[in-house]
N, C-alpha and C positions, 0 to 999 in steps of 0.2 A: 830154271831159269829154262824159258823157253826162246827156240829160235827154227828160222825157215833154213835151210839146206839144197840145195839142188834138186829137186825130186823129194824132198821130205822134212819133215816136221820133227825136231830133235827135244826133248825134255832133257835136262839133266837137274839131277838133286846131287848134290855134294857138302860132306863135312871134311873136317880138320880126318886124313886117312881112308877115309871111305866117302865111294861115288856110283851113283849108279847114272847109265847115258842108255834110253832106248828111241828110237830112230820108226817113226810112223809112213806111210807108202803118202805122200801128198794126195794123191790120185783118191785114198779112202776115207779120206779124214771127212768128215757127215757133221751136221749142225754143232760147229763150232760156237761157242756163248760162252757168259758171263753166268758163272750160277753167285746164289746168294747163302751158300752152307757150302762151308768147309770140309773137306776131308781129313783125315779115314774117320773127324770124330761127329759126324751128324749122328745124334739119333742116341751120340755115349754116356745117355745119363745129364747129368745138371750140372756140367764143369764150369759151366757159366751160363749166363741169361742167353744165350743163341746155342747153345749146345755145342762148343767146343774151349780149349782148355784159352784159357788167356793168355799164353805165353805166343797165339798170332794175331793178335790184337784184331784182327774184322773176320766176315764167319764167311765169304767170298770164296771163288776161284775162277778158274778158267775150265771147261771140257767139251769132251767134241766125241763122239760117237767113230767107234772102229770095230765097223760090220759090227758082231751082237755083241761088243762091251764098250761100257762108257767111259775114256780116259779123261781125268784131274789132274790139271795140276796146276802149280801156283797158291797154295792155300795163303790164307790169309789177305789178297788180296780184299778191297773193297770194292761196293755195288761199279760206279764210273769208273775203279782203276780196274775192269773187268770187262766192262762195255772195250775201253779203250785197249785195253792187249787186244781184243777177240778180231775188233777193228784194224790191230798194225797187223794183224796173221792173217787174216780175211785178205786183206788186200795183197797177199802174197803165197797164199795160197791159190788152187786153180778154183775155180766156178764153185764147184758143184759142192763146197768146204763147207760153205753158209745156208742157215733155211731149213 
């Protein structure tokens, strides 16, 4: 799950009994984009034709630069879904987040 809260982009991953939430300063988010390979499985051999495990269904994600790191969120999106999510987030983040 990815949300935009006051001054922050928040990513949350959860399963029963386990969760992880990270907050990123919205002013530091750069180059928000849809990506075509899911993480963290890109390059892990030949698990599927696209290089990702079959339970993800699609090979996309949403990515953004945060300082010197690339943050990846929402694995399993297809290309059109990734673009829609990136556009939705871009409208809610400072102007420097896209591009």
